[in-house]
MDTraj code that builds the backbone (N, CA, C; nanometers):
import mdtraj as md
import numpy as np

residues = "MET THR TRP ILE VAL GLN GLU VAL GLY GLY ALA ARG VAL ILE PRO LEU ALA ARG GLU LEU ASP ALA GLU ALA LEU PRO ALA LEU VAL GLU GLN LEU GLU GLU LEU PHE SER GLU SER ARG LEU ARG LEU VAL PHE ASP LEU SER ARG CYS PRO GLN VAL SER SER ASN ALA LEU ARG LEU PHE LEU GLN VAL ALA ARG ARG VAL GLU SER GLN ARG GLY ALA PHE ALA LEU ALA ALA PRO THR ALA GLU VAL ALA ARG LEU LEU GLU LEU SER GLY VAL ALA ARG LEU VAL LYS VAL LEU PRO SER VAL ARG GLU ALA ILE GLU ALA THR ALA GLN ARG ASP ARG LEU ALA THR LEU ALA GLU VAL VAL ARG GLN LEU LEU ALA ARG ALA GLU ARG ARG GLY GLY SER".split()
xyz = np.array([
    [0.0835, -0.1182, 0.0000],
    [0.0000, 0.0000, 0.0000],
    [0.0880, 0.1245, 0.0000],
    [0.0474, 0.2222, -0.0763],
    [0.1167, 0.3504, -0.0797],
    [0.0290, 0.4546, -0.0127],
    [0.0901, 0.5349, 0.0712],
    [0.0187, 0.6432, 0.1374],
    [0.0405, 0.7703, 0.0577],
    [-0.0635, 0.8483, 0.0436],
    [-0.0548, 0.9746, -0.0301],
    [0.0035, 1.0797, 0.0627],
    [0.1043, 1.1510, 0.0137],
    [0.1631, 1.2614, 0.0892],
    [0.1299, 1.3888, 0.0135],
    [0.0548, 1.4767, 0.0780],
    [0.0157, 1.6030, 0.0151],
    [0.0979, 1.7159, 0.0760],
    [0.1346, 1.8127, -0.0061],
    [0.1998, 1.9325, 0.0472],
    [0.0930, 2.0402, 0.0572],
    [0.0706, 2.0886, 0.1788],
    [-0.0314, 2.1902, 0.2034],
    [0.0293, 2.2966, 0.2944],
    [0.0381, 2.4178, 0.2448],
    [0.0884, 2.5269, 0.3276],
    [0.2272, 2.5038, 0.3825],
    [0.3112, 2.4344, 0.3081],
    [0.4478, 2.4080, 0.3520],
    [0.4622, 2.2856, 0.4408],
    [0.3519, 2.2218, 0.4731],
    [0.3562, 2.1007, 0.5559],
    [0.3282, 1.9786, 0.4693],
    [0.3802, 1.8663, 0.5122],
    [0.3474, 1.7384, 0.4486],
    [0.2299, 1.6798, 0.5262],
    [0.1199, 1.6560, 0.4569],
    [-0.0007, 1.6017, 0.5195],
    [-0.0236, 1.4616, 0.4643],
    [-0.0377, 1.3662, 0.5551],
    [-0.0653, 1.2282, 0.5148],
    [-0.2037, 1.1908, 0.5678],
    [-0.3018, 1.1784, 0.4772],
    [-0.4345, 1.1334, 0.5203],
    [-0.4295, 0.9831, 0.5507],
    [-0.4576, 0.9472, 0.6731],
    [-0.4568, 0.8069, 0.7132],
    [-0.6007, 0.7574, 0.7081],
    [-0.6379, 0.7046, 0.5914],
    [-0.7782, 0.6739, 0.5630],
    [-0.8117, 0.5263, 0.5763],
    [-0.7439, 0.4588, 0.6663],
    [-0.7795, 0.3200, 0.6944],
    [-0.7269, 0.2856, 0.8321],
    [-0.7649, 0.1719, 0.8813],
    [-0.7198, 0.1299, 1.0135],
    [-0.5677, 0.1139, 1.0132],
    [-0.5045, 0.1669, 1.1147],
    [-0.3586, 0.1553, 1.1255],
    [-0.3257, 0.0308, 1.2064],
    [-0.3084, -0.0789, 1.1346],
    [-0.2809, -0.2064, 1.1992],
    [-0.1467, -0.2600, 1.1498],
    [-0.1135, -0.3811, 1.1897],
    [0.0152, -0.4410, 1.1540],
    [0.0337, -0.4535, 1.0027],
    [-0.0750, -0.4650, 0.9302],
    [-0.0671, -0.4769, 0.7845],
    [-0.0375, -0.3422, 0.7180],
    [-0.0929, -0.2359, 0.7716],
    [-0.0815, -0.1035, 0.7089],
    [0.0455, -0.0286, 0.7477],
    [0.0973, -0.0533, 0.8663],
    [0.2076, 0.0280, 0.9175],
    [0.3399, 0.0172, 0.8410],
    [0.3836, -0.1007, 0.7950],
    [0.5140, -0.1072, 0.7286],
    [0.5280, -0.0132, 0.6083],
    [0.4248, -0.0027, 0.5268],
    [0.4314, 0.0874, 0.4106],
    [0.4391, 0.2325, 0.4556],
    [0.3681, 0.2658, 0.5615],
    [0.3732, 0.4023, 0.6140],
    [0.5124, 0.4334, 0.6674],
    [0.5694, 0.3415, 0.7417],
    [0.7043, 0.3610, 0.7967],
    [0.8050, 0.3805, 0.6841],
    [0.7914, 0.3021, 0.5780],
    [0.8824, 0.3139, 0.4635],
    [0.8741, 0.4534, 0.4014],
    [0.7544, 0.5037, 0.3830],
    [0.7387, 0.6376, 0.3253],
    [0.7896, 0.7452, 0.4201],
    [0.7695, 0.7248, 0.5484],
    [0.8182, 0.8225, 0.6456],
    [0.9700, 0.8324, 0.6419],
    [1.0369, 0.7200, 0.6230],
    [1.1837, 0.7216, 0.6160],
    [1.2318, 0.8160, 0.5061],
    [1.1612, 0.8176, 0.3939],
    [1.1974, 0.9093, 0.2855],
    [1.1781, 1.0544, 0.3287],
    [1.0701, 1.0822, 0.3997],
    [1.0419, 1.2191, 0.4443],
    [1.1408, 1.2656, 0.5505],
    [1.1896, 1.1740, 0.6332],
    [1.2797, 1.2123, 0.7413],
    [1.4110, 1.2708, 0.6905],
    [1.4410, 1.2515, 0.5634],
    [1.5640, 1.3097, 0.5089],
    [1.5521, 1.4612, 0.4937],
    [1.4298, 1.5126, 0.4992],
    [1.4092, 1.6569, 0.4880],
    [1.4408, 1.7231, 0.6219],
    [1.5161, 1.8315, 0.6159],
    [1.5416, 1.9036, 0.7402],
    [1.4209, 1.9896, 0.7738],
    [1.3956, 2.0058, 0.9004],
    [1.2846, 2.0867, 0.9509],
    [1.1513, 2.0482, 0.8869],
    [1.1291, 1.9212, 0.8807],
    [1.0054, 1.8655, 0.8258],
    [0.8855, 1.9101, 0.9085],
    [0.7827, 1.9558, 0.8417],
    [0.6531, 1.9842, 0.9048],
    [0.5590, 1.8738, 0.8589],
    [0.5144, 1.7915, 0.9526],
    [0.4381, 1.6717, 0.9188],
    [0.3072, 1.6672, 0.9972],
    [0.1992, 1.6384, 0.9252],
    [0.0663, 1.6273, 0.9855],
    [0.0042, 1.4953, 0.9411],
    [-0.0441, 1.4180, 1.0369],
    [-0.1230, 1.2997, 1.0052],
    [-0.2695, 1.3395, 1.0175],
    [-0.3438, 1.3285, 0.9072],
    [-0.4876, 1.3567, 0.9062],
    [-0.5602, 1.2284, 0.9458],
    [-0.6197, 1.2295, 1.0640],
    [-0.6872, 1.1104, 1.1171],
    [-0.8382, 1.1128, 1.0975],
    [-0.8881, 1.2069, 1.0193],
    [-1.0334, 1.2247, 1.0063],
    [-1.1052, 1.1030, 0.9483],
    [-1.0345, 1.0212, 0.8713],
    [-1.0980, 0.9023, 0.8116],
    [-1.0346, 0.7728, 0.8617],
    [-0.9659, 0.7821, 0.9732],
    [-0.9002, 0.6649, 1.0317],
    [-0.9901, 0.6097, 1.1426],
    [-1.0517, 0.4936, 1.1209],
    [-1.1496, 0.4435, 1.2172],
    [-1.0891, 0.3918, 1.3477],
    [-0.9679, 0.3362, 1.3416],
    [-0.9048, 0.2777, 1.4605],
    [-0.7540, 0.2850, 1.4468],
    [-0.6873, 0.2848, 1.5620],
    [-0.5415, 0.2759, 1.5620],
    [-0.5004, 0.1652, 1.6590],
    [-0.3982, 0.0928, 1.6216],
    [-0.3474, -0.0143, 1.7068],
    [-0.2453, 0.0430, 1.8048],
    [-0.2038, -0.0397, 1.8989],
    [-0.0992, 0.0039, 1.9919],
    [0.0302, 0.0322, 1.9158],
    [0.0548, -0.0411, 1.8076],
    [0.1731, -0.0142, 1.7249],
    [0.1645, 0.1234, 1.6600],
    [0.0461, 0.1633, 1.6195],
    [0.0283, 0.2961, 1.5597],
    [0.0514, 0.4046, 1.6643],
    [0.0016, 0.3840, 1.7853],
    [0.0249, 0.4812, 1.8931],
    [0.1745, 0.4961, 1.9193],
    [0.2446, 0.3847, 1.9209],
    [0.3902, 0.3862, 1.9389],
    [0.4569, 0.4604, 1.8230],
    [0.4086, 0.4361, 1.7020],
    [0.4637, 0.5043, 1.5850],
    [0.4456, 0.6554, 1.5968],
    [0.3291, 0.7009, 1.6420],
    [0.3061, 0.8450, 1.6577],
    [0.4121, 0.9061, 1.7495],
    [0.4434, 0.8370, 1.8586],
    [0.5447, 0.8876, 1.9518],
    [0.6833, 0.8880, 1.8884],
    [0.7158, 0.7820, 1.8150],
    [0.8465, 0.7744, 1.7491],
    [0.8613, 0.8832, 1.6435],
    [0.7561, 0.9057, 1.5665],
    [0.7597, 1.0094, 1.4630],
    [0.7781, 1.1463, 1.5280],
    [0.7046, 1.1720, 1.6348],
    [0.7171, 1.3015, 1.7038],
    [0.8606, 1.3235, 1.7498],
    [0.9198, 1.2224, 1.8123],
    [1.0587, 1.2349, 1.8593],
    [1.1547, 1.2595, 1.7439],
    [1.1379, 1.1828, 1.6391],
    [1.2312, 1.1933, 1.5259],
    [1.2196, 1.3290, 1.4574],
    [1.0985, 1.3728, 1.4293],
    [1.0779, 1.5005, 1.3610],
    [1.1293, 1.6150, 1.4481],
    [1.0966, 1.6119, 1.5758],
    [1.1386, 1.7200, 1.6643],
    [1.2892, 1.7203, 1.6860],
    [1.3538, 1.6032, 1.6811],
    [1.4999, 1.5987, 1.6955],
    [1.5688, 1.6640, 1.5761],
    [1.4972, 1.6752, 1.4654],
    [1.5507, 1.7397, 1.3452],
    [1.4959, 1.8818, 1.3312],
    [1.4485, 1.9366, 1.4425],
    [1.3935, 2.0725, 1.4478],
    [1.2727, 2.0909, 1.3572],
    [1.1969, 1.9848, 1.3409],
    [1.0739, 1.9929, 1.2637],
    [0.9545, 2.0013, 1.3564],
    [0.8368, 1.9806, 1.3007],
    [0.7134, 1.9864, 1.3792],
    [0.6187, 1.8771, 1.3312],
    [0.5497, 1.8159, 1.4262],
    [0.4586, 1.7056, 1.3969],
    [0.3283, 1.7276, 1.4722],
    [0.2173, 1.6972, 1.4066],
    [0.0869, 1.7072, 1.4721],
    [-0.0076, 1.6015, 1.4165],
    [-0.1010, 1.5617, 1.5001],
    [-0.2105, 1.4747, 1.4595],
    [-0.3330, 1.5632, 1.4431],
    [-0.4112, 1.5385, 1.3386],
    [-0.5237, 1.6276, 1.3087],
    [-0.6543, 1.5516, 1.2942],
    [-0.7600, 1.6129, 1.3423],
    [-0.8982, 1.5707, 1.3188],
    [-0.9256, 1.4236, 1.3498],
    [-0.8842, 1.3755, 1.4674],
    [-0.9128, 1.2347, 1.4967],
    [-1.0626, 1.2106, 1.5138],
    [-1.1062, 1.0923, 1.4751],
    [-1.2445, 1.0534, 1.5016],
    [-1.2620, 1.0448, 1.6532],
    [-1.3844, 1.0388, 1.6992],
    [-1.4106, 1.0340, 1.8437],
    [-1.3415, 0.9141, 1.9088],
    [-1.3484, 0.7996, 1.8433],
    [-1.2864, 0.6791, 1.9005],
    [-1.1349, 0.6919, 1.9058],
    [-1.0754, 0.7422, 1.7989],
    [-0.9300, 0.7585, 1.7958],
    [-0.8870, 0.8651, 1.8971],
    [-0.9614, 0.9736, 1.9079],
    [-0.9290, 1.0784, 2.0059],
    [-0.9304, 1.0206, 2.1473],
    [-1.0274, 0.9359, 2.1742],
    [-1.0358, 0.8720, 2.3057],
    [-0.9142, 0.7850, 2.3322],
    [-0.8709, 0.7083, 2.2331],
    [-0.7512, 0.6249, 2.2481],
    [-0.6257, 0.7103, 2.2681],
    [-0.6170, 0.8210, 2.1960],
    [-0.5018, 0.9101, 2.2118],
    [-0.4963, 0.9654, 2.3542],
    [-0.6123, 0.9979, 2.4093],
    [-0.6188, 1.0487, 2.5475],
    [-0.5846, 0.9384, 2.6474],
    [-0.6515, 0.8243, 2.6357],
    [-0.6315, 0.7152, 2.7316],
    [-0.4882, 0.6630, 2.7312],
    [-0.4259, 0.6600, 2.6160],
    [-0.2896, 0.6071, 2.6045],
    [-0.1839, 0.7073, 2.6495],
    [-0.2219, 0.8335, 2.6626],
    [-0.1249, 0.9370, 2.6992],
    [-0.0572, 1.0015, 2.5799],
    [-0.0835, 0.9519, 2.4613],
    [-0.0211, 1.0085, 2.3411],
    [-0.0584, 1.1559, 2.3256],
    [-0.1822, 1.1902, 2.3583],
    [-0.2284, 1.3290, 2.3418],
    [-0.1535, 1.4260, 2.4325],
    [-0.0911, 1.3764, 2.5390],
    [-0.0102, 1.4638, 2.6247],
    [0.1279, 1.4884, 2.5659],
    [0.1716, 1.4006, 2.4768],
    [0.3076, 1.4086, 2.4234],
    [0.3145, 1.4559, 2.2787],
    [0.2040, 1.4433, 2.2072],
    [0.1981, 1.4817, 2.0661],
    [0.0841, 1.5814, 2.0503],
    [0.1088, 1.6860, 1.9741],
    [0.0048, 1.7870, 1.9506],
    [-0.1084, 1.7231, 1.8703],
    [-0.2320, 1.7315, 1.9249],
    [-0.3516, 1.6795, 1.8579],
    [-0.4466, 1.7971, 1.8404],
    [-0.4826, 1.8256, 1.7160],
    [-0.5676, 1.9405, 1.6870],
    [-0.6952, 1.8972, 1.6166],
    [-0.8026, 1.9765, 1.6314],
    [-0.9328, 1.9354, 1.5777],
    [-0.9451, 1.9395, 1.4261],
    [-0.8555, 2.0106, 1.3573],
    [-0.8657, 2.0158, 1.2108],
    [-0.7271, 2.0133, 1.1478],
    [-0.7243, 1.9743, 1.0225],
    [-0.5981, 1.9730, 0.9480],
    [-0.5442, 2.1154, 0.9356],
    [-0.6320, 2.2101, 0.9093],
    [-0.5894, 2.3495, 0.8952],
    [-0.5182, 2.3976, 1.0216],
    [-0.5768, 2.3681, 1.1374],
    [-0.5150, 2.4090, 1.2641],
    [-0.3816, 2.3385, 1.2864],
    [-0.3721, 2.2135, 1.2452],
    [-0.2466, 2.1398, 1.2601],
    [-0.1383, 2.1990, 1.1706],
    [-0.1746, 2.2355, 1.0485],
    [-0.0780, 2.2979, 0.9573],
    [-0.0308, 2.4305, 1.0159],
    [-0.1238, 2.5095, 1.0685],
    [-0.0874, 2.6376, 1.1298],
    [0.0034, 2.6167, 1.2506],
    [-0.0249, 2.5147, 1.3310],
    [0.0572, 2.4869, 1.4493],
    [0.1986, 2.4465, 1.4100],
    [0.2113, 2.3667, 1.3032],
    [0.3464, 2.3282, 1.2606],
    [0.4200, 2.4486, 1.2029],
    [0.3479, 2.5383, 1.1370],
    [0.4110, 2.6596, 1.0837],
    [0.4593, 2.7479, 1.1981],
    [0.3791, 2.7593, 1.3024],
    [0.4184, 2.8407, 1.4176],
    [0.5437, 2.7827, 1.4824],
    [0.5476, 2.6527, 1.4972],
    [0.6659, 2.5886, 1.5561],
    [0.7879, 2.6122, 1.4675],
    [0.7686, 2.6077, 1.3359],
    [0.8789, 2.6321, 1.2432],
    [0.9298, 2.7758, 1.2580],
    [0.8380, 2.8706, 1.2709],
    [0.8791, 3.0107, 1.2899],
    [0.9567, 3.0271, 1.4200],
    [0.9123, 2.9600, 1.5261],
    [0.9832, 2.9674, 1.6537],
    [1.1223, 2.9054, 1.6433],
    [1.1336, 2.7945, 1.5709],
    [1.2640, 2.7313, 1.5521],
    [1.3566, 2.8234, 1.4732],
    [1.3027, 2.8913, 1.3725],
    [1.3825, 2.9864, 1.2945],
    [1.4290, 3.1008, 1.3828],
    [1.3404, 3.1542, 1.4638],
    [1.3755, 3.2627, 1.5548],
    [1.4826, 3.2177, 1.6537],
    [1.4675, 3.0980, 1.7082],
    [1.5664, 3.0452, 1.8024],
    [1.7025, 3.0313, 1.7356],
    [1.7048, 2.9880, 1.6108],
    [1.8310, 2.9744, 1.5374],
    [1.8959, 3.1108, 1.5161],
    [1.8174, 3.2116, 1.4812],
    [1.8700, 3.3474, 1.4626],
    [1.9291, 3.3987, 1.5938],
    [1.8592, 3.3773, 1.7039],
    [1.9090, 3.4213, 1.8350],
    [2.0398, 3.3502, 1.8679],
    [2.0486, 3.2196, 1.8436],
    [2.1732, 3.1452, 1.8681],
    [2.2880, 3.2026, 1.7865],
    [2.2620, 3.2325, 1.6601],
    [2.3667, 3.2885, 1.5741],
    [2.4111, 3.4256, 1.6230],
    [2.3161, 3.5100, 1.6625],
    [2.3505, 3.6429, 1.7133],
    [2.4314, 3.6336, 1.8423],
    [2.3933, 3.5442, 1.9310],
    [2.4677, 3.5259, 2.0555],
    [2.6089, 3.4755, 2.0284],
    [2.6216, 3.3815, 1.9352],
    [2.7542, 3.3295, 1.9007],
    [2.8408, 3.4392, 1.8407],
    [2.7822, 3.5211, 1.7545],
    [2.8553, 3.6319, 1.6931],
    [2.8996, 3.7325, 1.8000],
    [2.8102, 3.7654, 1.8920],
    [2.8422, 3.8598, 1.9994],
    [2.9515, 3.8034, 2.0897],
    [2.9459, 3.6732, 2.1147],
    [3.0474, 3.6083, 2.1972],
    [3.1845, 3.6141, 2.1305],
    [3.1877, 3.5903, 1.9994],
    [3.3151, 3.5962, 1.9261],
    [3.3727, 3.7373, 1.9293],
    [3.2878, 3.8363, 1.9129],
    [3.3341, 3.9758, 1.9151],
    [3.3842, 4.0146, 2.0536],
    [3.3133, 3.9700, 2.1541],
    [3.3519, 4.0030, 2.2916],
    [3.4781, 3.9307, 2.3345],
    [3.5041, 3.8169, 2.2748],
    [3.6203, 3.7356, 2.3110],
    [3.7475, 3.7766, 2.2400],
    [3.7400, 3.8679, 2.1364],
    [3.8620, 3.9026, 2.0645],
    [3.9346, 4.0175, 2.1259],
])
top = md.Topology()
chain = top.add_chain()
for i, resn in enumerate(residues, 1):
    res = top.add_residue(resn, chain, resSeq=i)
    for name in ("N", "CA", "C"):
        top.add_atom(name, md.element.get_by_symbol(name[0]), res)
traj = md.Trajectory(xyz[None], top)
């Protein structure tokens, strides 16, 4: 199975339109590996048509969040169905991964995080420059 990756507002959006079980996850992981090569990846999983998620999928959400954020990117889950939202809450995933009610809000949230990362990088560069000048 191939997952569709859409570019929307500078973010990569993957609509997860089927149950995320042991059969579906390997193809998704393979496609994600290709995306992880991008620096400062903004990634959104659209869960609006995903009826259920397995414990492996919940684990994957956490792994993706860690990996994307370690590369100064941003990750969010968007528009989960009521059942999936409940699982995200009960499992604790919703405390560790940004979950938003719509894809649009998730894209905006990843853009905001990207802007903050850019600002933080500029501040680091300015501080390093000031330190070099002060040290000479």
